[in-house]
PyMOL Python script that loads the backbone (N, CA, C, O; Angstrom):
from pymol import cmd

cmd.read_pdbstr("""\
ATOM      1  N   MET A   1     244.936 152.464 179.034  1.00  0.00           N
ATOM      2  CA  MET A   1     245.717 153.626 178.678  1.00  0.00           C
ATOM      3  C   MET A   1     246.106 154.359 179.965  1.00  0.00           C
ATOM      4  O   MET A   1     245.254 154.582 180.825  1.00  0.00           O
ATOM      5  N   PRO A   2     247.372 154.731 180.105  1.00  0.00           N
ATOM      6  CA  PRO A   2     247.799 155.411 181.336  1.00  0.00           C
ATOM      7  C   PRO A   2     247.236 156.831 181.419  1.00  0.00           C
ATOM      8  O   PRO A   2     246.903 157.452 180.409  1.00  0.00           O
ATOM      9  N   ALA A   3     247.144 157.312 182.639  1.00  0.00           N
ATOM     10  CA  ALA A   3     246.643 158.671 182.856  1.00  0.00           C
ATOM     11  C   ALA A   3     247.601 159.691 182.247  1.00  0.00           C
ATOM     12  O   ALA A   3     248.806 159.455 182.149  1.00  0.00           O
ATOM     13  N   GLN A   4     247.048 160.813 181.847  1.00  0.00           N
ATOM     14  CA  GLN A   4     247.861 161.868 181.254  1.00  0.00           C
ATOM     15  C   GLN A   4     248.743 162.525 182.311  1.00  0.00           C
ATOM     16  O   GLN A   4     248.329 162.699 183.457  1.00  0.00           O
ATOM     17  N   ASP A   5     249.939 162.880 181.924  1.00  0.00           N
ATOM     18  CA  ASP A   5     250.872 163.581 182.796  1.00  0.00           C
ATOM     19  C   ASP A   5     250.319 164.984 183.083  1.00  0.00           C
ATOM     20  O   ASP A   5     249.885 165.662 182.151  1.00  0.00           O
ATOM     21  N   PRO A   6     250.323 165.438 184.342  1.00  0.00           N
ATOM     22  CA  PRO A   6     249.774 166.757 184.669  1.00  0.00           C
ATOM     23  C   PRO A   6     250.448 167.904 183.911  1.00  0.00           C
ATOM     24  O   PRO A   6     249.773 168.857 183.522  1.00  0.00           O
ATOM     25  N   SER A   7     251.751 167.830 183.696  1.00  0.00           N
ATOM     26  CA  SER A   7     252.427 168.918 182.981  1.00  0.00           C
ATOM     27  C   SER A   7     252.012 168.946 181.507  1.00  0.00           C
ATOM     28  O   SER A   7     251.919 170.017 180.906  1.00  0.00           O
ATOM     29  N   THR A   8     251.766 167.779 180.934  1.00  0.00           N
ATOM     30  CA  THR A   8     251.289 167.711 179.551  1.00  0.00           C
ATOM     31  C   THR A   8     249.891 168.305 179.464  1.00  0.00           C
ATOM     32  O   THR A   8     249.589 169.063 178.542  1.00  0.00           O
ATOM     33  N   GLN A   9     249.037 167.960 180.425  1.00  0.00           N
ATOM     34  CA  GLN A   9     247.680 168.491 180.424  1.00  0.00           C
ATOM     35  C   GLN A   9     247.687 170.010 180.576  1.00  0.00           C
ATOM     36  O   GLN A   9     246.910 170.698 179.915  1.00  0.00           O
ATOM     37  N   LEU A  10     248.551 170.539 181.434  1.00  0.00           N
ATOM     38  CA  LEU A  10     248.639 171.976 181.627  1.00  0.00           C
ATOM     39  C   LEU A  10     249.122 172.666 180.345  1.00  0.00           C
ATOM     40  O   LEU A  10     248.618 173.727 179.979  1.00  0.00           O
ATOM     41  N   GLU A  11     250.087 172.063 179.678  1.00  0.00           N
ATOM     42  CA  GLU A  11     250.586 172.614 178.415  1.00  0.00           C
ATOM     43  C   GLU A  11     249.478 172.632 177.360  1.00  0.00           C
ATOM     44  O   GLU A  11     249.319 173.616 176.638  1.00  0.00           O
ATOM     45  N   LEU A  12     248.720 171.550 177.275  1.00  0.00           N
ATOM     46  CA  LEU A  12     247.606 171.490 176.323  1.00  0.00           C
ATOM     47  C   LEU A  12     246.520 172.501 176.680  1.00  0.00           C
ATOM     48  O   LEU A  12     245.944 173.139 175.799  1.00  0.00           O
ATOM     49  N   TRP A  13     246.247 172.643 177.968  1.00  0.00           N
ATOM     50  CA  TRP A  13     245.271 173.630 178.432  1.00  0.00           C
ATOM     51  C   TRP A  13     245.688 175.027 177.966  1.00  0.00           C
ATOM     52  O   TRP A  13     244.876 175.780 177.428  1.00  0.00           O
ATOM     53  N   ASN A  14     246.955 175.360 178.180  1.00  0.00           N
ATOM     54  CA  ASN A  14     247.454 176.674 177.782  1.00  0.00           C
ATOM     55  C   ASN A  14     247.389 176.864 176.271  1.00  0.00           C
ATOM     56  O   ASN A  14     247.080 177.958 175.799  1.00  0.00           O
ATOM     57  N   ASP A  15     247.675 175.816 175.511  1.00  0.00           N
ATOM     58  CA  ASP A  15     247.528 175.883 174.048  1.00  0.00           C
ATOM     59  C   ASP A  15     246.076 176.179 173.678  1.00  0.00           C
ATOM     60  O   ASP A  15     245.804 177.010 172.812  1.00  0.00           O
ATOM     61  N   ALA A  16     245.153 175.494 174.340  1.00  0.00           N
ATOM     62  CA  ALA A  16     243.727 175.687 174.059  1.00  0.00           C
ATOM     63  C   ALA A  16     243.300 177.113 174.376  1.00  0.00           C
ATOM     64  O   ALA A  16     242.553 177.722 173.610  1.00  0.00           O
ATOM     65  N   VAL A  17     243.768 177.649 175.496  1.00  0.00           N
ATOM     66  CA  VAL A  17     243.434 179.024 175.870  1.00  0.00           C
ATOM     67  C   VAL A  17     243.933 179.987 174.798  1.00  0.00           C
ATOM     68  O   VAL A  17     243.224 180.924 174.432  1.00  0.00           O
ATOM     69  N   GLN A  18     245.145 179.765 174.293  1.00  0.00           N
ATOM     70  CA  GLN A  18     245.684 180.622 173.238  1.00  0.00           C
ATOM     71  C   GLN A  18     244.870 180.497 171.951  1.00  0.00           C
ATOM     72  O   GLN A  18     244.644 181.489 171.258  1.00  0.00           O
ATOM     73  N   MET A  19     244.434 179.285 171.633  1.00  0.00           N
ATOM     74  CA  MET A  19     243.615 179.084 170.437  1.00  0.00           C
ATOM     75  C   MET A  19     242.290 179.822 170.526  1.00  0.00           C
ATOM     76  O   MET A  19     241.719 180.213 169.508  1.00  0.00           O
ATOM     77  N   LEU A  20     241.806 180.011 171.738  1.00  0.00           N
ATOM     78  CA  LEU A  20     240.556 180.730 171.950  1.00  0.00           C
ATOM     79  C   LEU A  20     240.771 182.243 171.974  1.00  0.00           C
ATOM     80  O   LEU A  20     239.819 183.009 172.126  1.00  0.00           O
ATOM     81  N   GLY A  21     242.019 182.666 171.824  1.00  0.00           N
ATOM     82  CA  GLY A  21     242.301 184.098 171.752  1.00  0.00           C
ATOM     83  C   GLY A  21     243.006 184.673 172.956  1.00  0.00           C
ATOM     84  O   GLY A  21     243.250 185.878 173.003  1.00  0.00           O
ATOM     85  N   GLY A  22     243.343 183.848 173.932  1.00  0.00           N
ATOM     86  CA  GLY A  22     244.009 184.329 175.135  1.00  0.00           C
ATOM     87  C   GLY A  22     243.121 184.163 176.358  1.00  0.00           C
ATOM     88  O   GLY A  22     242.023 183.612 176.284  1.00  0.00           O
ATOM     89  N   GLN A  23     243.624 184.653 177.481  1.00  0.00           N
ATOM     90  CA  GLN A  23     242.932 184.425 178.749  1.00  0.00           C
ATOM     91  C   GLN A  23     241.594 185.155 178.852  1.00  0.00           C
ATOM     92  O   GLN A  23     240.615 184.585 179.332  1.00  0.00           O
ATOM     93  N   ARG A  24     241.545 186.404 178.409  1.00  0.00           N
ATOM     94  CA  ARG A  24     240.284 187.153 178.523  1.00  0.00           C
ATOM     95  C   ARG A  24     239.179 186.548 177.653  1.00  0.00           C
ATOM     96  O   ARG A  24     238.078 186.313 178.151  1.00  0.00           O
ATOM     97  N   PRO A  25     239.446 186.286 176.351  1.00  0.00           N
ATOM     98  CA  PRO A  25     238.403 185.648 175.538  1.00  0.00           C
ATOM     99  C   PRO A  25     238.039 184.244 176.042  1.00  0.00           C
ATOM    100  O   PRO A  25     236.871 183.855 176.002  1.00  0.00           O
ATOM    101  N   ALA A  26     239.024 183.495 176.510  1.00  0.00           N
ATOM    102  CA  ALA A  26     238.738 182.156 177.033  1.00  0.00           C
ATOM    103  C   ALA A  26     237.833 182.251 178.253  1.00  0.00           C
ATOM    104  O   ALA A  26     236.911 181.449 178.406  1.00  0.00           O
ATOM    105  N   ALA A  27     238.088 183.219 179.119  1.00  0.00           N
ATOM    106  CA  ALA A  27     237.244 183.403 180.304  1.00  0.00           C
ATOM    107  C   ALA A  27     235.803 183.694 179.901  1.00  0.00           C
ATOM    108  O   ALA A  27     234.861 183.163 180.490  1.00  0.00           O
ATOM    109  N   ARG A  28     235.642 184.549 178.885  1.00  0.00           N
ATOM    110  CA  ARG A  28     234.284 184.856 178.402  1.00  0.00           C
ATOM    111  C   ARG A  28     233.587 183.594 177.914  1.00  0.00           C
ATOM    112  O   ARG A  28     232.434 183.330 178.256  1.00  0.00           O
ATOM    113  N   VAL A  29     234.315 182.812 177.100  1.00  0.00           N
ATOM    114  CA  VAL A  29     233.734 181.592 176.532  1.00  0.00           C
ATOM    115  C   VAL A  29     233.419 180.584 177.640  1.00  0.00           C
ATOM    116  O   VAL A  29     232.396 179.901 177.584  1.00  0.00           O
ATOM    117  N   LEU A  30     234.285 180.491 178.634  1.00  0.00           N
ATOM    118  CA  LEU A  30     234.108 179.513 179.708  1.00  0.00           C
ATOM    119  C   LEU A  30     233.152 180.002 180.801  1.00  0.00           C
ATOM    120  O   LEU A  30     232.763 179.228 181.676  1.00  0.00           O
ATOM    121  N   GLY A  31     232.776 181.276 180.754  1.00  0.00           N
ATOM    122  CA  GLY A  31     231.837 181.809 181.736  1.00  0.00           C
ATOM    123  C   GLY A  31     232.446 181.969 183.122  1.00  0.00           C
ATOM    124  O   GLY A  31     231.792 181.717 184.133  1.00  0.00           O
ATOM    125  N   CYS A  32     233.703 182.390 183.154  1.00  0.00           N
ATOM    126  CA  CYS A  32     234.372 182.586 184.440  1.00  0.00           C
ATOM    127  C   CYS A  32     235.210 183.858 184.359  1.00  0.00           C
ATOM    128  O   CYS A  32     235.222 184.537 183.332  1.00  0.00           O
ATOM    129  N   SER A  33     235.903 184.173 185.435  1.00  0.00           N
ATOM    130  CA  SER A  33     236.721 185.379 185.438  1.00  0.00           C
ATOM    131  C   SER A  33     238.073 185.119 184.774  1.00  0.00           C
ATOM    132  O   SER A  33     238.550 183.986 184.704  1.00  0.00           O
ATOM    133  N   GLU A  34     238.665 186.199 184.295  1.00  0.00           N
ATOM    134  CA  GLU A  34     240.008 186.098 183.730  1.00  0.00           C
ATOM    135  C   GLU A  34     240.990 185.628 184.805  1.00  0.00           C
ATOM    136  O   GLU A  34     241.944 184.909 184.506  1.00  0.00           O
ATOM    137  N   ARG A  35     240.760 186.027 186.033  1.00  0.00           N
ATOM    138  CA  ARG A  35     241.613 185.608 187.151  1.00  0.00           C
ATOM    139  C   ARG A  35     241.587 184.087 187.312  1.00  0.00           C
ATOM    140  O   ARG A  35     242.616 183.468 187.584  1.00  0.00           O
ATOM    141  N   THR A  36     240.416 183.498 187.144  1.00  0.00           N
ATOM    142  CA  THR A  36     240.290 182.043 187.241  1.00  0.00           C
ATOM    143  C   THR A  36     241.104 181.375 186.132  1.00  0.00           C
ATOM    144  O   THR A  36     241.843 180.424 186.386  1.00  0.00           O
ATOM    145  N   VAL A  37     240.968 181.871 184.915  1.00  0.00           N
ATOM    146  CA  VAL A  37     241.714 181.292 183.798  1.00  0.00           C
ATOM    147  C   VAL A  37     243.214 181.467 184.021  1.00  0.00           C
ATOM    148  O   VAL A  37     243.998 180.554 183.761  1.00  0.00           O
ATOM    149  N   ARG A  38     243.609 182.644 184.505  1.00  0.00           N
ATOM    150  CA  ARG A  38     245.029 182.890 184.785  1.00  0.00           C
ATOM    151  C   ARG A  38     245.562 181.885 185.808  1.00  0.00           C
ATOM    152  O   ARG A  38     246.669 181.368 185.657  1.00  0.00           O
ATOM    153  N   GLY A  39     244.776 181.612 186.843  1.00  0.00           N
ATOM    154  CA  GLY A  39     245.181 180.634 187.863  1.00  0.00           C
ATOM    155  C   GLY A  39     245.284 179.224 187.300  1.00  0.00           C
ATOM    156  O   GLY A  39     246.183 178.464 187.659  1.00  0.00           O
ATOM    157  N   LEU A  40     244.350 178.884 186.412  1.00  0.00           N
ATOM    158  CA  LEU A  40     244.388 177.573 185.774  1.00  0.00           C
ATOM    159  C   LEU A  40     245.617 177.459 184.867  1.00  0.00           C
ATOM    160  O   LEU A  40     246.300 176.436 184.859  1.00  0.00           O
ATOM    161  N   CYS A  41     245.885 178.514 184.112  1.00  0.00           N
ATOM    162  CA  CYS A  41     247.032 178.506 183.183  1.00  0.00           C
ATOM    163  C   CYS A  41     248.364 178.431 183.926  1.00  0.00           C
ATOM    164  O   CYS A  41     249.325 177.841 183.432  1.00  0.00           O
ATOM    165  N   ALA A  42     248.417 179.028 185.103  1.00  0.00           N
ATOM    166  CA  ALA A  42     249.653 179.036 185.884  1.00  0.00           C
ATOM    167  C   ALA A  42     249.826 177.751 186.692  1.00  0.00           C
ATOM    168  O   ALA A  42     250.877 177.533 187.295  1.00  0.00           O
ATOM    169  N   GLY A  43     248.807 176.911 186.705  1.00  0.00           N
ATOM    170  CA  GLY A  43     248.878 175.687 187.488  1.00  0.00           C
ATOM    171  C   GLY A  43     248.601 175.915 188.966  1.00  0.00           C
ATOM    172  O   GLY A  43     248.859 175.042 189.795  1.00  0.00           O
ATOM    173  N   GLU A  44     248.074 177.094 189.295  1.00  0.00           N
ATOM    174  CA  GLU A  44     247.767 177.432 190.683  1.00  0.00           C
ATOM    175  C   GLU A  44     246.422 176.879 191.125  1.00  0.00           C
ATOM    176  O   GLU A  44     246.161 176.735 192.320  1.00  0.00           O
ATOM    177  N   ARG A  45     245.575 176.573 190.161  1.00  0.00           N
ATOM    178  CA  ARG A  45     244.256 176.004 190.425  1.00  0.00           C
ATOM    179  C   ARG A  45     244.174 174.673 189.699  1.00  0.00           C
ATOM    180  O   ARG A  45     244.736 174.526 188.614  1.00  0.00           O
ATOM    181  N   PRO A  46     243.484 173.705 190.279  1.00  0.00           N
ATOM    182  CA  PRO A  46     243.350 172.411 189.590  1.00  0.00           C
ATOM    183  C   PRO A  46     242.408 172.517 188.385  1.00  0.00           C
ATOM    184  O   PRO A  46     241.382 173.196 188.433  1.00  0.00           O
ATOM    185  N   ILE A  47     242.783 171.836 187.323  1.00  0.00           N
ATOM    186  CA  ILE A  47     241.922 171.790 186.137  1.00  0.00           C
ATOM    187  C   ILE A  47     241.034 170.560 186.298  1.00  0.00           C
ATOM    188  O   ILE A  47     241.435 169.444 185.968  1.00  0.00           O
ATOM    189  N   HIS A  48     239.826 170.780 186.808  1.00  0.00           N
ATOM    190  CA  HIS A  48     238.945 169.639 187.018  1.00  0.00           C
ATOM    191  C   HIS A  48     238.256 169.249 185.710  1.00  0.00           C
ATOM    192  O   HIS A  48     238.348 169.960 184.710  1.00  0.00           O
ATOM    193  N   GLU A  49     237.584 168.140 185.734  1.00  0.00           N
ATOM    194  CA  GLU A  49     236.955 167.575 184.538  1.00  0.00           C
ATOM    195  C   GLU A  49     235.996 168.550 183.859  1.00  0.00           C
ATOM    196  O   GLU A  49     235.907 168.573 182.631  1.00  0.00           O
ATOM    197  N   GLY A  50     235.286 169.342 184.634  1.00  0.00           N
ATOM    198  CA  GLY A  50     234.355 170.310 184.062  1.00  0.00           C
ATOM    199  C   GLY A  50     235.060 171.338 183.193  1.00  0.00           C
ATOM    200  O   GLY A  50     234.561 171.695 182.126  1.00  0.00           O
ATOM    201  N   TRP A  51     236.227 171.821 183.644  1.00  0.00           N
ATOM    202  CA  TRP A  51     236.992 172.766 182.825  1.00  0.00           C
ATOM    203  C   TRP A  51     237.433 172.116 181.526  1.00  0.00           C
ATOM    204  O   TRP A  51     237.367 172.732 180.462  1.00  0.00           O
ATOM    205  N   LEU A  52     237.879 170.878 181.614  1.00  0.00           N
ATOM    206  CA  LEU A  52     238.310 170.160 180.409  1.00  0.00           C
ATOM    207  C   LEU A  52     237.154 169.989 179.440  1.00  0.00           C
ATOM    208  O   LEU A  52     237.324 170.159 178.233  1.00  0.00           O
ATOM    209  N   ARG A  53     235.998 169.659 179.952  1.00  0.00           N
ATOM    210  CA  ARG A  53     234.821 169.486 179.108  1.00  0.00           C
ATOM    211  C   ARG A  53     234.446 170.812 178.443  1.00  0.00           C
ATOM    212  O   ARG A  53     234.201 170.867 177.237  1.00  0.00           O
ATOM    213  N   ASP A  54     234.405 171.878 179.244  1.00  0.00           N
ATOM    214  CA  ASP A  54     233.989 173.182 178.721  1.00  0.00           C
ATOM    215  C   ASP A  54     234.954 173.709 177.655  1.00  0.00           C
ATOM    216  O   ASP A  54     234.518 174.237 176.632  1.00  0.00           O
ATOM    217  N   ILE A  55     236.252 173.567 177.888  1.00  0.00           N
ATOM    218  CA  ILE A  55     237.203 174.085 176.902  1.00  0.00           C
ATOM    219  C   ILE A  55     237.198 173.214 175.646  1.00  0.00           C
ATOM    220  O   ILE A  55     237.440 173.711 174.546  1.00  0.00           O
ATOM    221  N   SER A  56     236.927 171.929 175.804  1.00  0.00           N
ATOM    222  CA  SER A  56     236.816 171.047 174.636  1.00  0.00           C
ATOM    223  C   SER A  56     235.628 171.437 173.772  1.00  0.00           C
ATOM    224  O   SER A  56     235.734 171.461 172.546  1.00  0.00           O
ATOM    225  N   VAL A  57     234.503 171.741 174.395  1.00  0.00           N
ATOM    226  CA  VAL A  57     233.317 172.192 173.661  1.00  0.00           C
ATOM    227  C   VAL A  57     233.620 173.506 172.943  1.00  0.00           C
ATOM    228  O   VAL A  57     233.227 173.687 171.790  1.00  0.00           O
ATOM    229  N   ALA A  58     234.313 174.421 173.616  1.00  0.00           N
ATOM    230  CA  ALA A  58     234.666 175.706 173.013  1.00  0.00           C
ATOM    231  C   ALA A  58     235.598 175.514 171.819  1.00  0.00           C
ATOM    232  O   ALA A  58     235.453 176.202 170.809  1.00  0.00           O
ATOM    233  N   LEU A  59     236.548 174.591 171.919  1.00  0.00           N
ATOM    234  CA  LEU A  59     237.455 174.321 170.803  1.00  0.00           C
ATOM    235  C   LEU A  59     236.710 173.724 169.617  1.00  0.00           C
ATOM    236  O   LEU A  59     236.981 174.074 168.468  1.00  0.00           O
ATOM    237  N   LEU A  60     235.773 172.824 169.892  1.00  0.00           N
ATOM    238  CA  LEU A  60     234.976 172.246 168.806  1.00  0.00           C
ATOM    239  C   LEU A  60     234.140 173.317 168.104  1.00  0.00           C
ATOM    240  O   LEU A  60     234.014 173.302 166.880  1.00  0.00           O
ATOM    241  N   ALA A  61     233.575 174.237 168.871  1.00  0.00           N
ATOM    242  CA  ALA A  61     232.786 175.323 168.283  1.00  0.00           C
ATOM    243  C   ALA A  61     233.680 176.227 167.431  1.00  0.00           C
ATOM    244  O   ALA A  61     233.282 176.651 166.346  1.00  0.00           O
ATOM    245  N   LEU A  62     234.882 176.518 167.918  1.00  0.00           N
ATOM    246  CA  LEU A  62     235.831 177.329 167.156  1.00  0.00           C
ATOM    247  C   LEU A  62     236.215 176.631 165.857  1.00  0.00           C
ATOM    248  O   LEU A  62     236.269 177.261 164.801  1.00  0.00           O
ATOM    249  N   ALA A  63     236.479 175.338 165.934  1.00  0.00           N
ATOM    250  CA  ALA A  63     236.846 174.570 164.737  1.00  0.00           C
ATOM    251  C   ALA A  63     235.708 174.576 163.720  1.00  0.00           C
ATOM    252  O   ALA A  63     235.953 174.679 162.518  1.00  0.00           O
ATOM    253  N   GLU A  64     234.486 174.468 164.183  1.00  0.00           N
ATOM    254  CA  GLU A  64     233.334 174.484 163.282  1.00  0.00           C
ATOM    255  C   GLU A  64     233.193 175.851 162.616  1.00  0.00           C
ATOM    256  O   GLU A  64     232.951 175.933 161.412  1.00  0.00           O
ATOM    257  N   ARG A  65     233.345 176.922 163.393  1.00  0.00           N
ATOM    258  CA  ARG A  65     233.279 178.272 162.811  1.00  0.00           C
ATOM    259  C   ARG A  65     234.391 178.465 161.790  1.00  0.00           C
ATOM    260  O   ARG A  65     234.165 179.032 160.720  1.00  0.00           O
ATOM    261  N   ALA A  66     235.595 177.996 162.117  1.00  0.00           N
ATOM    262  CA  ALA A  66     236.724 178.119 161.184  1.00  0.00           C
ATOM    263  C   ALA A  66     236.445 177.344 159.902  1.00  0.00           C
ATOM    264  O   ALA A  66     236.746 177.828 158.810  1.00  0.00           O
ATOM    265  N   ARG A  67     235.878 176.158 160.020  1.00  0.00           N
ATOM    266  CA  ARG A  67     235.562 175.360 158.843  1.00  0.00           C
ATOM    267  C   ARG A  67     234.538 176.067 157.967  1.00  0.00           C
ATOM    268  O   ARG A  67     234.667 176.065 156.743  1.00  0.00           O
ATOM    269  N   LEU A  68     233.529 176.667 158.572  1.00  0.00           N
ATOM    270  CA  LEU A  68     232.501 177.366 157.798  1.00  0.00           C
ATOM    271  C   LEU A  68     233.079 178.581 157.077  1.00  0.00           C
ATOM    272  O   LEU A  68     232.737 178.836 155.922  1.00  0.00           O
ATOM    273  N   VAL A  69     233.939 179.322 157.739  1.00  0.00           N
ATOM    274  CA  VAL A  69     234.561 180.480 157.104  1.00  0.00           C
ATOM    275  C   VAL A  69     235.484 180.024 155.982  1.00  0.00           C
ATOM    276  O   VAL A  69     235.500 180.629 154.910  1.00  0.00           O
ATOM    277  N   GLU A  70     236.246 178.973 156.214  1.00  0.00           N
ATOM    278  CA  GLU A  70     237.136 178.447 155.180  1.00  0.00           C
ATOM    279  C   GLU A  70     236.351 178.072 153.943  1.00  0.00           C
ATOM    280  O   GLU A  70     236.795 178.330 152.824  1.00  0.00           O
ATOM    281  N   ARG A  71     235.194 177.469 154.127  1.00  0.00           N
ATOM    282  CA  ARG A  71     234.356 177.066 152.990  1.00  0.00           C
ATOM    283  C   ARG A  71     233.867 178.271 152.190  1.00  0.00           C
ATOM    284  O   ARG A  71     233.589 178.149 150.997  1.00  0.00           O
ATOM    285  N   LYS A  72     233.760 179.430 152.835  1.00  0.00           N
ATOM    286  CA  LYS A  72     233.315 180.645 152.152  1.00  0.00           C
ATOM    287  C   LYS A  72     234.470 181.430 151.541  1.00  0.00           C
ATOM    288  O   LYS A  72     234.240 182.314 150.715  1.00  0.00           O
ATOM    289  N   LEU A  73     235.707 181.127 151.929  1.00  0.00           N
ATOM    290  CA  LEU A  73     236.873 181.844 151.426  1.00  0.00           C
ATOM    291  C   LEU A  73     237.723 181.043 150.446  1.00  0.00           C
ATOM    292  O   LEU A  73     238.407 181.627 149.606  1.00  0.00           O
ATOM    293  N   SER A  74     237.692 179.754 150.537  1.00  0.00           N
ATOM    294  CA  SER A  74     238.572 178.925 149.721  1.00  0.00           C
ATOM    295  C   SER A  74     238.343 179.144 148.232  1.00  0.00           C
ATOM    296  O   SER A  74     237.215 179.038 147.750  1.00  0.00           O
ATOM    297  N   PRO A  75     239.425 179.455 147.498  1.00  0.00           N
ATOM    298  CA  PRO A  75     239.278 179.612 146.061  1.00  0.00           C
ATOM    299  C   PRO A  75     239.030 178.282 145.349  1.00  0.00           C
ATOM    300  O   PRO A  75     238.778 178.256 144.145  1.00  0.00           O
ATOM    301  N   ALA A  76     239.101 177.192 146.088  1.00  0.00           N
ATOM    302  CA  ALA A  76     238.782 175.886 145.514  1.00  0.00           C
ATOM    303  C   ALA A  76     237.314 175.836 145.087  1.00  0.00           C
ATOM    304  O   ALA A  76     236.933 175.028 144.239  1.00  0.00           O
ATOM    305  N   PHE A  77     236.501 176.700 145.677  1.00  0.00           N
ATOM    306  CA  PHE A  77     235.092 176.808 145.314  1.00  0.00           C
ATOM    307  C   PHE A  77     234.944 178.061 144.457  1.00  0.00           C
ATOM    308  O   PHE A  77     235.030 179.176 144.972  1.00  0.00           O
ATOM    309  N   VAL A  78     234.727 177.892 143.185  1.00  0.00           N
ATOM    310  CA  VAL A  78     234.677 179.005 142.237  1.00  0.00           C
ATOM    311  C   VAL A  78     233.650 180.053 142.664  1.00  0.00           C
ATOM    312  O   VAL A  78     233.834 181.241 142.403  1.00  0.00           O
ATOM    313  N   SER A  79     232.593 179.629 143.306  1.00  0.00           N
ATOM    314  CA  SER A  79     231.557 180.574 143.724  1.00  0.00           C
ATOM    315  C   SER A  79     232.062 181.552 144.789  1.00  0.00           C
ATOM    316  O   SER A  79     231.389 182.544 145.071  1.00  0.00           O
ATOM    317  N   ASN A  80     233.224 181.297 145.382  1.00  0.00           N
ATOM    318  CA  ASN A  80     233.787 182.204 146.383  1.00  0.00           C
ATOM    319  C   ASN A  80     234.566 183.355 145.750  1.00  0.00           C
ATOM    320  O   ASN A  80     234.885 184.331 146.430  1.00  0.00           O
ATOM    321  N   LEU A  81     234.873 183.253 144.471  1.00  0.00           N
ATOM    322  CA  LEU A  81     235.652 184.286 143.808  1.00  0.00           C
ATOM    323  C   LEU A  81     234.728 185.414 143.363  1.00  0.00           C
ATOM    324  O   LEU A  81     233.606 185.172 142.918  1.00  0.00           O
ATOM    325  N   VAL A  82     235.205 186.632 143.484  1.00  0.00           N
ATOM    326  CA  VAL A  82     234.422 187.766 142.993  1.00  0.00           C
ATOM    327  C   VAL A  82     234.721 187.947 141.518  1.00  0.00           C
ATOM    328  O   VAL A  82     235.746 187.487 141.016  1.00  0.00           O
ATOM    329  N   GLU A  83     233.818 188.619 140.833  1.00  0.00           N
ATOM    330  CA  GLU A  83     233.961 188.803 139.391  1.00  0.00           C
ATOM    331  C   GLU A  83     235.306 189.443 139.060  1.00  0.00           C
ATOM    332  O   GLU A  83     235.695 190.447 139.657  1.00  0.00           O
ATOM    333  N   GLY A  84     236.000 188.850 138.110  1.00  0.00           N
ATOM    334  CA  GLY A  84     237.282 189.374 137.669  1.00  0.00           C
ATOM    335  C   GLY A  84     238.463 189.022 138.557  1.00  0.00           C
ATOM    336  O   GLY A  84     239.590 189.435 138.285  1.00  0.00           O
ATOM    337  N   GLN A  85     238.217 188.273 139.600  1.00  0.00           N
ATOM    338  CA  GLN A  85     239.308 187.923 140.510  1.00  0.00           C
ATOM    339  C   GLN A  85     240.211 186.887 139.857  1.00  0.00           C
ATOM    340  O   GLN A  85     239.743 185.891 139.307  1.00  0.00           O
ATOM    341  N   ALA A  86     241.497 187.136 139.927  1.00  0.00           N
ATOM    342  CA  ALA A  86     242.458 186.222 139.323  1.00  0.00           C
ATOM    343  C   ALA A  86     242.373 184.861 139.985  1.00  0.00           C
ATOM    344  O   ALA A  86     242.218 184.754 141.201  1.00  0.00           O
ATOM    345  N   GLN A  87     242.476 183.836 139.180  1.00  0.00           N
ATOM    346  CA  GLN A  87     242.478 182.495 139.726  1.00  0.00           C
ATOM    347  C   GLN A  87     243.889 181.977 139.921  1.00  0.00           C
ATOM    348  O   GLN A  87     244.085 180.864 140.411  1.00  0.00           O
ATOM    349  N   GLU A  88     244.877 182.781 139.538  1.00  0.00           N
ATOM    350  CA  GLU A  88     246.256 182.405 139.799  1.00  0.00           C
ATOM    351  C   GLU A  88     246.669 183.033 141.115  1.00  0.00           C
ATOM    352  O   GLU A  88     246.091 184.030 141.546  1.00  0.00           O
ATOM    353  N   ASP A  89     247.660 182.452 141.745  1.00  0.00           N
ATOM    354  CA  ASP A  89     248.161 182.972 142.995  1.00  0.00           C
ATOM    355  C   ASP A  89     248.930 184.259 142.742  1.00  0.00           C
ATOM    356  O   ASP A  89     250.029 184.221 142.188  1.00  0.00           O
ATOM    357  N   GLY A  90     248.375 185.389 143.137  1.00  0.00           N
ATOM    358  CA  GLY A  90     249.000 186.672 142.891  1.00  0.00           C
ATOM    359  C   GLY A  90     249.895 187.136 144.028  1.00  0.00           C
ATOM    360  O   GLY A  90     250.424 188.247 143.984  1.00  0.00           O
ATOM    361  N   ARG A  91     250.072 186.302 145.044  1.00  0.00           N
ATOM    362  CA  ARG A  91     250.958 186.683 146.148  1.00  0.00           C
ATOM    363  C   ARG A  91     252.395 186.708 145.661  1.00  0.00           C
ATOM    364  O   ARG A  91     252.768 185.979 144.741  1.00  0.00           O
ATOM    365  N   ARG A  92     253.179 187.541 146.279  1.00  0.00           N
ATOM    366  CA  ARG A  92     254.602 187.539 145.972  1.00  0.00           C
ATOM    367  C   ARG A  92     255.219 186.305 146.603  1.00  0.00           C
ATOM    368  O   ARG A  92     254.969 185.993 147.767  1.00  0.00           O
ATOM    369  N   ARG A  93     256.006 185.627 145.842  1.00  0.00           N
ATOM    370  CA  ARG A  93     256.654 184.420 146.346  1.00  0.00           C
ATOM    371  C   ARG A  93     258.009 184.775 146.922  1.00  0.00           C
ATOM    372  O   ARG A  93     258.768 185.549 146.339  1.00  0.00           O
ATOM    373  N   ARG A  94     258.295 184.206 148.058  1.00  0.00           N
ATOM    374  CA  ARG A  94     259.617 184.382 148.658  1.00  0.00           C
ATOM    375  C   ARG A  94     260.587 183.435 147.996  1.00  0.00           C
ATOM    376  O   ARG A  94     260.272 182.274 147.731  1.00  0.00           O
ATOM    377  N   GLU A  95     261.745 183.939 147.739  1.00  0.00           N
ATOM    378  CA  GLU A  95     262.765 183.062 147.186  1.00  0.00           C
ATOM    379  C   GLU A  95     263.418 182.309 148.332  1.00  0.00           C
ATOM    380  O   GLU A  95     263.686 182.863 149.398  1.00  0.00           O
ATOM    381  N   VAL A  96     263.664 181.041 148.082  1.00  0.00           N
ATOM    382  CA  VAL A  96     264.241 180.192 149.126  1.00  0.00           C
ATOM    383  C   VAL A  96     265.728 180.082 148.932  1.00  0.00           C
ATOM    384  O   VAL A  96     266.404 179.408 149.709  1.00  0.00           O
TER     385      VAL A  96
END
""", "prot")
cmd.dss("prot")
cmd.show_as("cartoon", "prot")
cmd.util.cbc("prot")
cmd.orient("prot")
């Protein structure tokens, strides 16, 4: 398999940072300064393997938390509904 294009990797890195809530939250999760994350996002600093590993672990943790919350909110599980809660979709539908 050919190596990943650097511009593609930078774009994916920036997507991951946004998924983590932006540069400040990503810096907290990665244990570094916001300035470091800003430099990585701008392509001013090299994204070494350790950064890729750390952000991948953070994304997996976020996905797991999201899955757990979804399991507690999904109306597909009747036990998630509060007493008297409508089981029909009560949202207003947009006309297309």
